[in-house]
SEMAR-406422 format. One line per 8 residues: number of its first residue (from 0); their letters; for each residue x negated, y negated, z of C-alpha. Coordinates in steps of 0.2 Angstrom, whole numbers, padded with zeros to 4 digits. Layout:
<rs>
NUM	A	X:Y:Z; ... .
</rs>
This chain:
<rs>
0	MAIVRRPW	0000:0000:0000; -0007:-0017:-0005; -0012:-0030:0008; -0004:-0047:0007; -0016:-0061:0012; -0007:-0077:0020; -0015:-0094:0014; -0008:-0104:0029 .
8	PWLVVVVL	-0022:-0101:0042; -0034:-0110:0029; -0022:-0124:0027; -0022:-0127:0046; -0040:-0129:0047; -0042:-0141:0033; -0028:-0152:0041; -0037:-0152:0058 .
16	VCVGYWLL	-0054:-0157:0050; -0046:-0172:0041; -0037:-0178:0056; -0054:-0177:0067; -0063:-0188:0053; -0050:-0200:0052; -0051:-0203:0071; -0069:-0205:0070 .
24	SEPGSRLP	-0071:-0216:0056; -0057:-0229:0060; -0063:-0246:0067; -0060:-0247:0086; -0059:-0228:0086; -0043:-0220:0092; -0054:-0211:0105; -0056:-0219:0122 .
32	AAAPPDGK	-0073:-0227:0125; -0084:-0219:0138; -0085:-0229:0153; -0103:-0235:0159; -0112:-0227:0173; -0108:-0241:0185; -0089:-0240:0181; -0087:-0257:0174 .
40	PPASNTKS	-0078:-0260:0158; -0089:-0262:0142; -0095:-0280:0138; -0086:-0290:0125; -0094:-0292:0108; -0087:-0311:0107; -0103:-0319:0110; -0114:-0308:0098 .
48	DAKSDAKP	-0100:-0311:0084; -0102:-0330:0087; -0121:-0329:0085; -0120:-0319:0069; -0118:-0334:0059; -0132:-0345:0067; -0151:-0346:0060; -0159:-0330:0064 .
56	AGPAVPVV	-0171:-0332:0079; -0190:-0329:0075; -0206:-0338:0075; -0210:-0351:0061; -0221:-0346:0047; -0237:-0358:0046; -0239:-0365:0029; -0248:-0378:0019 .
64	AAEARAGD	-0238:-0391:0010; -0241:-0405:-0002; -0230:-0420:-0008; -0225:-0421:-0025; -0230:-0438:-0033; -0225:-0448:-0048; -0238:-0453:-0060; -0246:-0452:-0078 .
72	MPVYLSGL	-0250:-0434:-0083; -0263:-0432:-0097; -0260:-0419:-0110; -0276:-0410:-0114; -0280:-0397:-0127; -0294:-0386:-0122; -0305:-0375:-0132; -0322:-0366:-0132 .
80	GSVTAFNT	-0336:-0376:-0141; -0354:-0376:-0145; -0366:-0392:-0146; -0373:-0395:-0163; -0387:-0407:-0168; -0380:-0421:-0178; -0396:-0419:-0191; -0410:-0406:-0191 .
88	VTVKSRVD	-0424:-0407:-0202; -0439:-0395:-0204; -0453:-0407:-0209; -0464:-0399:-0222; -0479:-0406:-0232; -0475:-0411:-0250; -0493:-0410:-0256; -0506:-0395:-0255 .
96	GQLVRIAF	-0522:-0398:-0244; -0530:-0396:-0227; -0521:-0403:-0212; -0534:-0415:-0203; -0522:-0424:-0191; -0507:-0421:-0179; -0500:-0437:-0173; -0485:-0432:-0162 .
104	EEGQYVKE	-0483:-0422:-0145; -0472:-0408:-0144; -0455:-0413:-0137; -0459:-0432:-0141; -0444:-0443:-0147; -0449:-0450:-0164; -0442:-0464:-0174; -0439:-0463:-0193 .
112	GDLLAEVD	-0455:-0467:-0202; -0466:-0462:-0188; -0482:-0453:-0193; -0482:-0435:-0189; -0497:-0427:-0198; -0510:-0431:-0211; -0516:-0421:-0225; -0535:-0424:-0232 .
120	PRPFEVQL	-0532:-0438:-0244; -0549:-0437:-0252; -0543:-0426:-0267; -0529:-0438:-0271; -0541:-0454:-0270; -0551:-0445:-0283; -0537:-0443:-0294; -0532:-0461:-0293 .
128	TQAEGALA	-0549:-0467:-0297; -0550:-0456:-0313; -0532:-0461:-0317; -0537:-0480:-0315; -0553:-0477:-0326; -0543:-0469:-0341; -0530:-0483:-0340; -0545:-0496:-0342 .
136	RDQALLKD	-0552:-0487:-0357; -0535:-0485:-0366; -0531:-0504:-0362; -0547:-0509:-0371; -0543:-0497:-0386; -0525:-0505:-0386; -0532:-0523:-0386; -0544:-0519:-0401 .
144	AQLTLVRY	-0530:-0510:-0410; -0519:-0526:-0408; -0533:-0537:-0414; -0536:-0527:-0429; -0517:-0526:-0433; -0517:-0545:-0434; -0532:-0545:-0447; -0523:-0532:-0457 .
152	RDLFGQHV	-0507:-0542:-0458; -0517:-0557:-0464; -0526:-0546:-0477; -0510:-0538:-0483; -0503:-0556:-0486; -0518:-0559:-0497; -0514:-0542:-0506; -0532:-0536:-0500 .
160	ISRQELDD	-0526:-0520:-0492; -0512:-0508:-0496; -0496:-0507:-0487; -0502:-0490:-0481; -0517:-0496:-0472; -0506:-0509:-0463; -0494:-0495:-0457; -0508:-0485:-0451 .
168	QVAKAAQY	-0514:-0499:-0440; -0497:-0502:-0433; -0495:-0484:-0428; -0513:-0483:-0420; -0509:-0499:-0409; -0492:-0491:-0404; -0501:-0475:-0400; -0513:-0484:-0388 .
176	EGAVKADQ	-0498:-0493:-0379; -0491:-0475:-0376; -0507:-0470:-0369; -0508:-0485:-0357; -0491:-0481:-0351; -0496:-0463:-0348; -0511:-0469:-0338; -0501:-0480:-0328 .
184	GVIDNAKL	-0489:-0464:-0324; -0504:-0454:-0319; -0509:-0469:-0307; -0492:-0470:-0299; -0492:-0451:-0297; -0509:-0451:-0288; -0504:-0466:-0277; -0488:-0455:-0272 .
192	QLVYSRIT	-0499:-0441:-0268; -0508:-0452:-0256; -0492:-0458:-0248; -0487:-0439:-0246; -0503:-0435:-0238; -0496:-0445:-0223; -0482:-0435:-0217; -0469:-0446:-0208 .
200	APIGGRAG	-0453:-0442:-0199; -0438:-0443:-0210; -0426:-0446:-0196; -0427:-0451:-0178; -0424:-0437:-0165; -0434:-0425:-0154; -0449:-0416:-0161; -0450:-0397:-0156 .
208	LRLVDVGN	-0464:-0386:-0155; -0479:-0388:-0168; -0478:-0374:-0180; -0495:-0377:-0188; -0512:-0382:-0181; -0526:-0394:-0188; -0538:-0386:-0200; -0525:-0375:-0209 .
216	VVHANDAT	-0521:-0378:-0227; -0503:-0382:-0230; -0493:-0381:-0246; -0478:-0389:-0252; -0468:-0372:-0253; -0472:-0366:-0236; -0457:-0359:-0226; -0461:-0363:-0209 .
224	GIVVITQL	-0465:-0381:-0211; -0475:-0392:-0198; -0462:-0396:-0185; -0443:-0397:-0183; -0435:-0413:-0178; -0417:-0413:-0170; -0406:-0428:-0169; -0399:-0428:-0151 .
232	RPITVVFT	-0392:-0447:-0151; -0379:-0445:-0156; -0375:-0427:-0156; -0359:-0417:-0160; -0348:-0403:-0152; -0339:-0391:-0163; -0325:-0382:-0154; -0309:-0372:-0159 .
240	LPEDVVPR	-0291:-0374:-0155; -0275:-0364:-0160; -0268:-0367:-0177; -0251:-0371:-0168; -0258:-0388:-0162; -0267:-0393:-0178; -0251:-0403:-0185; -0250:-0413:-0169 .
248	VMQKLDGG	-0268:-0418:-0170; -0268:-0422:-0188; -0253:-0433:-0185; -0263:-0443:-0172; -0278:-0444:-0184; -0268:-0449:-0199; -0261:-0463:-0188; -0278:-0470:-0185 .
256	ERLSVEAY	-0278:-0465:-0166; -0295:-0462:-0158; -0294:-0446:-0148; -0305:-0444:-0133; -0315:-0427:-0131; -0322:-0422:-0114; -0336:-0409:-0113; -0337:-0398:-0097 .
264	DRTGKRHI	-0350:-0385:-0092; -0348:-0366:-0093; -0338:-0365:-0077; -0326:-0379:-0083; -0329:-0389:-0067; -0343:-0401:-0070; -0340:-0416:-0082; -0354:-0418:-0094 .
272	ATGELLTV	-0350:-0431:-0107; -0336:-0440:-0116; -0335:-0442:-0134; -0323:-0445:-0149; -0315:-0433:-0161; -0323:-0435:-0178; -0313:-0423:-0189; -0304:-0407:-0191 .
280	DNQIDQQT	-0310:-0393:-0202; -0300:-0391:-0219; -0295:-0372:-0216; -0289:-0360:-0203; -0298:-0344:-0198; -0285:-0330:-0202; -0294:-0318:-0191; -0293:-0328:-0174 .
288	GTTRLKAV	-0279:-0340:-0178; -0289:-0355:-0174; -0298:-0370:-0183; -0313:-0379:-0180; -0314:-0398:-0174; -0330:-0409:-0173; -0332:-0422:-0160; -0346:-0435:-0158 .
296	FENADGAL	-0355:-0440:-0142; -0367:-0453:-0139; -0377:-0443:-0128; -0388:-0457:-0121; -0394:-0447:-0105; -0398:-0431:-0115; -0385:-0421:-0106; -0380:-0411:-0121 .
304	FPRQFVNA	-0392:-0400:-0129; -0391:-0391:-0146; -0383:-0374:-0145; -0377:-0377:-0128; -0361:-0368:-0123; -0347:-0381:-0117; -0328:-0382:-0113; -0320:-0395:-0124 .
312	RLLLDVKK	-0304:-0404:-0118; -0295:-0415:-0131; -0284:-0428:-0124; -0269:-0427:-0136; -0256:-0438:-0126; -0252:-0446:-0109; -0235:-0442:-0101; -0229:-0457:-0092 .
320	DAIIVPAV	-0219:-0457:-0074; -0221:-0437:-0073; -0218:-0428:-0057; -0234:-0420:-0052; -0237:-0405:-0040; -0252:-0394:-0037; -0253:-0380:-0049; -0255:-0367:-0034 .
328	AIQRGPQG	-0237:-0372:-0029; -0229:-0364:-0044; -0223:-0346:-0041; -0217:-0334:-0054; -0204:-0322:-0053; -0191:-0312:-0064; -0180:-0326:-0065; -0193:-0338:-0071 .
336	TFVYVVKA	-0204:-0351:-0062; -0199:-0359:-0045; -0206:-0368:-0029; -0204:-0367:-0011; -0198:-0384:-0005; -0199:-0389:0013; -0182:-0397:0019; -0180:-0410:0033 .
344	DETVEVRP	-0175:-0396:0045; -0192:-0387:0043; -0185:-0373:0033; -0189:-0368:0015; -0178:-0368:-0001; -0181:-0359:-0017; -0181:-0372:-0031; -0181:-0367:-0050 .
352	VTLGPTTG	-0192:-0378:-0059; -0196:-0382:-0078; -0215:-0384:-0081; -0223:-0398:-0091; -0242:-0399:-0096; -0255:-0393:-0084; -0272:-0402:-0081; -0284:-0395:-0069 .
360	DDTAVDTG	-0277:-0392:-0053; -0261:-0402:-0056; -0245:-0397:-0065; -0231:-0408:-0072; -0213:-0403:-0066; -0199:-0409:-0079; -0185:-0403:-0068; -0182:-0396:-0051 .
368	VAASERVV	-0192:-0407:-0038; -0191:-0425:-0035; -0205:-0437:-0030; -0210:-0437:-0012; -0203:-0418:-0009; -0215:-0407:0000; -0219:-0390:-0009; -0228:-0376:-0001 .
376	VDGVDKLR	-0246:-0373:-0008; -0252:-0360:0004; -0243:-0346:0015; -0230:-0342:0001; -0233:-0323:0003; -0223:-0323:0020; -0209:-0334:0015; -0190:-0330:0012 .
384	PGAAVRVK	-0176:-0342:0006; -0170:-0351:0023; -0186:-0346:0033; -0192:-0358:0046; -0210:-0365:0043; -0223:-0376:0052; -0232:-0386:0042; -0250:-0386:0046 .
392	DENAAPGP	-0259:-0400:0037; -0252:-0407:0020; -0270:-0413:0015; -0278:-0396:0018; -0286:-0388:0002; -0273:-0375:-0005; -0279:-0358:-0003; -0275:-0342:-0014 .
400	TA	-0256:-0338:-0015; -0248:-0322:-0018 .
</rs>
């Protein structure tokens, strides 16, 4: 005979479990609260509920704050550059001969036309003497030919000589005239060789190391030369900028504006010199997406040296009446840039900001902060919106931020 299972015992268990769960989870539980050991009724939660809306108790976070200020903000474009000599000349001899004199000191600043070296001039003096002798001979022959031509013309008029003899004498006189001109050219060349035997500075600048010593025979086709002169005053700096800023720079140059360029050392902290933008290259490097610019510096103190690495900053514009805050006060998060503003009750508020240009340690803020408001520059790693703070020193140097 089959056994019939009744489902009602399981239904009773399920109902009891549901009732127990409802009693335990209901606010202000239906079950009576257990009495404390001293038999006193439990204290009311009215005070704790009243304090739940007050500022949470806790120590104030020490921070360093700085005051936002209004002022003019320069807009700089920065690029890596290299110092290039305005002119560089390898001085060579233009005649062949033995070097008999060096008239400069290594590292000396020379002027254009100063004597640098001298090649033995005696061979050229001999050539000059020979050319002058040939000229004197041909001049005498020319004079005789011209006198003879005058007589031949008289004789031809008397029908004593033929036309052919007269023409021959005319040609002979012209031949001696050509010889005299050739002799004069030889003399001028010999004088020029004497001038070239004195090697002078073609430009003013700083002489480098001597490349040849006295007693050596120099030639006009020598590759090394005698010395290299580098013009340092003025001097140029060639630097690069992204192609996106080229239209703005060209607009300034085409408008006749003189843009200032500042040169800083490798660290970008020490200012070396101030110059002026000369020109922009006529093409963009497709591999780097940059273009080259050249600036001119007077370099009166010699602070810039050829092939020196510098950080160049081009002053493109000046933003008037900008709100300026320290760059370390700017924080970045998923929602964008923001700052912690210290309110009058010594609590902080998170303030989203829109940034403008950055120069050195300062950043311009377009929106979000007003002048004279205080922003946190150090200690932001422990801050939360509404946290109590204790400003240590608003003039202290800002430290690293989170």
